[in-house]
C-alpha positions as CSV (number, residue, x, y, z in Angstrom):
1,M,-25.3,-88.7,64.3
2,N,-24.5,-85.3,64.2
3,T,-28.2,-83.4,63.6
4,I,-31.5,-84.0,65.4
5,G,-35.0,-82.8,64.3
6,I,-37.4,-81.0,67.1
7,Y,-40.8,-81.3,65.8
8,S,-42.1,-79.3,67.5
9,P,-39.8,-76.8,69.7
10,G,-42.7,-76.2,71.8
11,D,-42.7,-75.6,75.7
12,M,-41.1,-78.7,76.4
13,G,-39.3,-79.3,72.9
14,H,-37.7,-76.6,73.0
15,T,-35.5,-77.1,75.9
16,V,-34.6,-80.6,75.0
17,G,-33.4,-79.3,71.5
18,E,-31.5,-76.3,73.8
19,V,-29.5,-79.4,75.7
20,L,-28.6,-81.2,72.8
21,H,-27.5,-77.9,71.5
22,Q,-25.0,-76.9,74.4
23,N,-23.7,-80.3,74.4
24,G,-22.3,-79.9,71.2
25,L,-25.0,-81.6,68.2
26,R,-26.6,-79.7,65.5
27,V,-30.5,-79.4,66.3
28,I,-33.0,-78.3,63.5
29,T,-37.0,-77.7,63.1
30,C,-39.4,-76.5,60.4
31,L,-41.2,-73.1,61.7
32,E,-43.3,-72.9,59.1
33,G,-47.1,-72.4,59.9
34,R,-45.9,-71.8,63.5
35,S,-46.7,-69.1,65.7
36,Q,-44.3,-66.2,67.2
37,R,-43.7,-67.7,70.2
38,T,-42.7,-71.0,69.3
39,Q,-40.0,-69.2,66.8
40,Q,-39.1,-67.2,69.9
41,L,-38.2,-70.1,71.9
42,S,-36.3,-72.0,69.1
43,E,-34.2,-68.9,68.2
44,K,-33.7,-68.7,71.8
45,A,-32.8,-72.6,72.3
46,G,-30.0,-72.5,69.5
47,I,-32.4,-74.4,67.4
48,E,-31.6,-74.3,63.1
49,N,-34.9,-73.3,61.4
50,V,-34.1,-75.1,58.1
51,N,-36.0,-73.4,54.6
52,S,-38.7,-76.0,54.1
53,F,-40.1,-79.5,55.9
54,T,-38.2,-81.4,53.1
55,D,-35.1,-80.1,54.1
56,F,-36.3,-80.6,57.7
57,V,-36.2,-84.1,56.8
58,N,-33.2,-84.6,54.8
59,E,-30.8,-83.6,57.7
60,A,-32.1,-84.9,60.3
61,D,-30.3,-88.2,61.4
62,L,-32.9,-88.2,64.2
63,I,-36.4,-87.0,64.4
64,L,-37.9,-86.4,68.0
65,S,-41.5,-85.9,67.9
66,I,-42.7,-83.5,71.0
67,M,-46.2,-82.0,70.7
68,V,-49.7,-82.5,72.2
69,P,-50.9,-85.9,71.7
70,A,-53.8,-84.9,69.4
71,H,-51.2,-83.7,66.4
72,A,-48.8,-86.9,66.9
73,S,-50.8,-89.3,64.1
74,Q,-50.9,-86.5,61.5
75,A,-47.7,-85.5,62.4
76,A,-46.0,-88.8,61.7
77,D,-47.9,-89.2,58.1
78,R,-46.5,-85.6,57.0
79,V,-42.7,-87.0,58.1
80,S,-43.5,-90.9,55.9
81,E,-45.0,-88.8,53.1
82,A,-41.7,-86.5,52.9
83,L,-39.3,-90.2,53.4
84,L,-42.0,-91.6,50.5
85,Q,-40.9,-88.3,48.5
86,T,-37.0,-88.1,49.5
87,K,-36.4,-92.0,49.7
88,T,-34.2,-90.5,53.0
89,T,-33.7,-93.1,55.9
90,L,-33.8,-91.9,59.4
91,T,-34.4,-92.8,62.7
92,Y,-38.5,-91.1,64.0
93,A,-39.1,-91.5,67.8
94,D,-42.5,-90.2,69.0
95,C,-42.0,-89.1,72.1
96,N,-45.7,-87.8,73.0
97,A,-48.2,-88.7,75.7
98,I,-50.3,-91.3,73.6
99,A,-51.7,-94.6,73.8
100,P,-49.9,-97.5,73.3
101,H,-52.1,-98.7,70.5
102,T,-51.8,-95.6,68.6
103,V,-47.8,-95.2,69.0
104,S,-47.7,-99.0,67.6
105,K,-49.9,-97.5,64.5
106,I,-47.2,-94.7,64.3
107,G,-44.7,-97.2,64.0
108,E,-46.2,-99.3,61.2
109,N,-46.7,-96.2,59.4
110,I,-42.7,-95.1,59.4
111,D,-41.9,-98.4,59.0
112,S,-43.9,-98.9,55.9
113,V,-41.7,-95.9,54.1
114,G,-38.6,-97.3,55.3
115,G,-38.1,-95.2,58.6
116,I,-36.1,-96.3,62.0
117,F,-39.2,-96.0,64.7
118,I,-38.4,-95.7,68.5
119,D,-41.5,-95.5,71.2
120,A,-40.2,-92.9,73.5
121,S,-42.3,-91.5,76.4
122,I,-40.6,-88.0,78.9
123,I,-41.8,-88.3,82.7
124,G,-40.6,-85.0,84.4
125,P,-40.3,-81.4,83.8
126,P,-38.4,-79.8,80.8
127,P,-35.0,-80.6,81.3
128,R,-33.5,-77.5,82.1
129,S,-31.6,-79.2,85.2
130,P,-29.9,-82.6,85.3
131,G,-31.4,-85.5,86.9
132,R,-35.7,-84.6,86.5
133,T,-36.4,-86.1,83.5
134,R,-36.3,-89.5,81.8
135,F,-36.7,-90.9,78.7
136,Y,-38.1,-94.0,78.3
137,V,-37.6,-95.7,75.1
138,S,-39.0,-99.0,72.9
139,G,-38.3,-100.9,70.2
140,S,-36.2,-102.6,68.3
141,N,-33.0,-100.1,67.1
142,L,-32.7,-98.0,69.9
143,E,-29.5,-97.3,69.2
144,P,-29.6,-93.9,67.8
145,F,-31.7,-92.4,70.6
146,I,-29.6,-93.9,73.4
147,T,-26.4,-92.6,72.3
148,L,-28.3,-89.1,73.4
149,N,-27.3,-90.1,77.0
150,N,-23.6,-88.5,75.7
151,F,-25.7,-85.5,75.0
152,G,-27.3,-83.9,78.1
153,L,-30.4,-86.4,78.1
154,D,-31.1,-89.2,80.6
155,V,-32.6,-92.3,78.2
156,R,-33.7,-95.4,79.8
157,P,-34.6,-98.3,77.5
158,L,-37.4,-100.3,78.2
159,G,-37.3,-103.3,75.6
160,E,-37.8,-104.4,72.0
161,E,-41.6,-104.1,72.3
162,I,-43.2,-101.2,71.0
163,G,-46.0,-99.7,73.5
164,L,-43.8,-100.3,76.3
165,A,-42.3,-96.7,76.4
166,S,-45.6,-95.0,76.0
167,A,-47.1,-97.6,78.5
168,I,-45.1,-96.1,81.0
169,K,-45.5,-92.8,80.4
170,M,-49.8,-93.4,80.5
171,C,-49.6,-95.1,83.9
172,Y,-47.6,-92.6,85.6
173,A,-49.6,-89.3,83.8
174,S,-52.7,-91.3,85.3
175,L,-51.1,-90.6,88.9
176,T,-49.4,-87.1,88.5
177,K,-52.4,-85.1,86.3
178,G,-55.2,-87.7,87.5
179,L,-54.2,-86.5,91.0
180,T,-54.0,-83.0,89.9
181,A,-57.6,-83.1,88.4
182,L,-59.0,-84.6,91.3
183,C,-57.6,-81.9,93.8
184,T,-58.6,-79.3,91.2
185,E,-62.2,-80.8,91.1
186,L,-63.0,-81.4,95.2
187,L,-61.6,-77.8,95.8
188,T,-63.9,-76.4,93.7
189,A,-66.6,-78.3,94.7
190,A,-65.8,-77.1,98.5
191,E,-66.1,-73.7,97.3
192,K,-69.3,-73.7,95.6
193,L,-70.2,-76.0,98.9
194,G,-69.5,-73.1,101.4
195,V,-66.5,-75.4,103.5
196,S,-63.4,-74.8,101.4
197,D,-61.9,-72.7,104.4
198,A,-62.6,-75.7,106.6
199,L,-61.3,-77.7,104.2
200,S,-57.8,-76.2,104.1
201,D,-57.6,-76.0,107.4
202,E,-58.2,-80.0,108.2
203,F,-56.3,-80.8,104.7
204,K,-53.2,-78.7,106.6
205,I,-53.7,-80.9,109.9
206,S,-53.8,-84.6,108.1
207,Q,-52.4,-84.3,104.8
208,S,-50.1,-81.4,104.7
209,A,-48.0,-82.6,102.5
210,L,-50.7,-83.1,99.6
211,Y,-52.2,-79.6,100.6
212,E,-48.4,-77.8,100.2
213,R,-48.6,-79.6,96.5
214,M,-51.8,-78.0,95.6
215,E,-50.5,-75.1,96.8
216,N,-47.5,-75.2,94.8
217,G,-49.0,-76.9,92.0
218,L,-52.2,-76.2,90.8
219,P,-51.7,-72.0,90.3
220,G,-49.1,-73.0,87.5
221,M,-51.6,-75.8,85.9
222,P,-54.0,-73.5,83.6
223,P,-51.7,-72.5,81.2
224,K,-51.1,-76.3,80.6
225,A,-54.9,-77.2,80.9
226,K,-55.7,-77.6,76.9
227,R,-52.5,-79.6,76.3
228,W,-53.7,-82.4,78.8
229,I,-57.2,-82.9,77.8
230,G,-55.9,-84.9,74.8
231,E,-53.6,-86.6,77.5
232,M,-56.1,-87.6,79.6
233,E,-58.4,-89.4,77.2
234,E,-55.5,-90.8,75.7
235,I,-55.0,-92.4,79.2
236,A,-58.4,-93.6,79.4
237,A,-58.5,-94.9,75.7
238,T,-55.5,-97.3,76.9
239,F,-57.2,-98.3,80.5
240,E,-60.7,-98.6,78.2
241,H,-57.6,-101.0,76.1
242,V,-57.0,-103.7,78.3
243,G,-60.4,-104.0,80.1
244,L,-60.5,-101.2,82.6
245,T,-62.7,-98.1,83.3
246,P,-61.7,-95.4,81.0
247,Q,-64.1,-92.9,82.8
248,I,-61.8,-91.6,85.8
249,L,-59.1,-90.5,83.3
250,A,-61.8,-89.4,81.1
251,G,-63.2,-87.1,83.5
252,A,-60.0,-85.8,84.3
253,A,-60.2,-84.6,80.7
254,D,-63.3,-82.7,81.4
255,M,-61.7,-81.0,84.3
256,Y,-59.1,-79.8,82.3
257,R,-61.6,-78.7,79.5
258,L,-63.1,-76.5,82.4
259,V,-60.2,-75.0,83.7
260,G,-59.7,-74.2,79.2
261,E,-62.6,-72.1,79.4
262,T,-61.4,-69.6,81.8
263,H,-58.8,-66.5,81.4
264,L,-56.4,-68.2,82.8
265,A,-55.6,-70.6,80.3
266,D,-54.6,-68.1,77.8
267,L,-51.8,-67.1,80.0
268,S,-48.1,-68.4,79.0
269,P,-45.6,-70.2,80.8
270,E,-43.5,-67.2,80.7
271,E,-46.3,-65.2,82.9
272,R,-45.4,-66.5,85.5
273,E,-46.2,-63.3,87.5
274,K,-49.8,-63.5,86.6
275,F,-50.7,-66.9,88.0
276,P,-53.2,-67.0,90.2
277,S,-52.9,-68.2,94.1
278,L,-54.6,-71.7,94.6
279,T,-57.8,-69.5,96.3
280,E,-57.8,-67.4,93.5
281,L,-58.0,-70.3,91.2
282,V,-60.4,-72.1,92.8
283,E,-62.6,-68.7,92.9
284,V,-62.2,-68.7,89.5
285,L,-63.3,-72.0,88.4
286,A,-66.5,-72.0,91.0
287,K,-67.8,-68.6,89.0
288,Q,-67.0,-70.5,85.5
289,T,-69.5,-73.8,86.8
290,D,-71.8,-70.9,87.2
291,N,-71.6,-70.3,83.6
292,N,-71.7,-73.7,82.3
């Protein structure tokens, strides 16, 4: 295995591609219709842009699909159509934050045209430093992805059943991003109720570790909020599929939808100097609720 395709090289994807490139693999993508920012991220990461999507499918030994949940099924459809046209055999790994029953349908799509499908999920931030990011995988033929352990990634197999890798992502993100949504909501409520300072003081006394997490993590959340709406909806669908209430994570999606309506959501991750303080973020969200 020499050539890895990244579909597509956004915030997470370009960093994954950069790690693989730095560790000696050829990494390609197809930037047709992509934004200037994505093109710049891809070029900076050393990812090669091929001429067409057909070339992308033809030349890749393994494609890693890394994108927002809403685009995952459509992306797989495009790959399956290309596989039918080119008669190419490749391995396709869906690394997106989608429900297990959704990923099973994607797997059936890829399998039906002769591809090899791997269910994958990413837990942790973009892998800029070792030890912080893990790639969980499941499926009947995991060797192509497990090989990436030799090229800078931390890959952890869960078994042969498609859906296991997606399931662990859904459960994990329900805590991390679900908790972020809850903290955002309660701090906004406290601001509107006039007890923001008193609540912050109480948190510093009785919930110091959690409040420190709020101060460090919430200001950088708005640029990710629009992407996280779909992820929360996928988690809600996952929980409903196993007989649990979807409402908790559907509510988290609503909070990220609120954040996404503010000007802060238009910042890029590279504009850290423009990120608000926690106090400023809460004030913006409190005003946004008045506009809704």
